[in-house]
C-alpha positions in Angstrom: 0.0 0.0 0.0 1.4 3.4 -0.9 1.6 6.3 1.5 -1.4 8.1 -0.1 -3.7 5.1 0.6 -2.3 4.7 4.1 -2.9 8.2 5.3 -4.6 8.1 8.7 -7.0 10.7 9.8 -8.8 11.7 13.0 -12.0 13.7 13.0 -13.8 15.3 15.9 -17.3 16.2 15.0 -20.0 18.0 17.0 -23.6 18.1 15.6 -26.1 20.7 16.6 -29.6 20.2 15.1 -31.6 23.4 15.5 -34.7 21.5 16.7 -36.3 20.7 20.0 -36.1 17.1 19.0 -32.3 17.1 18.4 -31.2 13.9 20.2 -32.7 11.4 17.7 -31.0 13.2 14.8 -27.6 12.9 16.6 -28.2 9.3 17.7 -29.2 8.3 14.2 -26.1 9.8 12.7 -23.8 8.2 15.2 -25.5 4.8 14.9 -25.0 4.9 11.1 -21.3 5.7 11.2 -20.7 3.0 13.9 -21.9 0.4 11.3 -19.3 1.4 8.8 -16.2 -0.8 8.3 -12.8 0.6 8.5 -13.6 3.3 11.1 -13.4 3.5 14.8 -16.0 5.8 16.5 -15.7 7.1 20.1 -18.3 9.3 21.7 -18.5 11.6 24.6 -21.1 14.2 25.7 -19.8 16.9 23.5 -18.5 15.3 20.3 -17.9 12.1 18.3 -14.4 11.1 17.3 -13.8 9.1 14.2 -10.5 7.4 13.2 -9.4 5.6 10.1 -7.9 5.9 6.7 -8.5 9.2 4.9 -9.9 7.5 1.8 -12.5 5.7 4.0 -13.4 8.3 6.6 -14.0 11.4 4.4 -16.2 9.7 1.7 -18.2 8.1 4.5 -18.7 11.4 6.3 -19.8 13.0 3.0 -22.4 10.3 2.5 -23.7 10.3 6.1 -23.8 14.0 6.6 -25.8 14.4 3.4 -28.4 11.9 4.8 -28.5 14.0 8.0 -28.8 17.3 6.1 -31.8 16.0 4.2 -33.9 16.6 7.3 -36.2 19.6 7.2 -34.4 20.9 10.3 -31.2 23.1 10.1 -28.1 21.3 11.4 -24.8 22.9 12.4 -21.8 20.7 12.3 -18.4 21.7 13.7 -15.6 19.4 12.5 -11.9 19.3 13.3 -9.5 17.2 11.1 -6.1 16.0 12.0 -3.8 14.3 9.3 -3.0 11.5 11.7 -4.9 8.6 13.2 -4.7 9.6 16.9 -6.5 6.6 18.1 -3.2 4.7 18.4 
């Protein structure tokens, strides 16, 4: 595997649905990403951390955020990216 395909990434993501019923939207998103292969998902009360290969994590996030954004509610997402897999 070349270095490009082996680039690890860490993402810290906080989701803020602008709705009184915000918890189900967050839980649904996290449950979907936990089902994905090739990623590790760790949660705390303020954010979700996702670790894996760049070429796996970013396309997965694009797909899953799009699903979440299709809700009629506005959703704010704050995301930090690190060009290393800090899970290790």
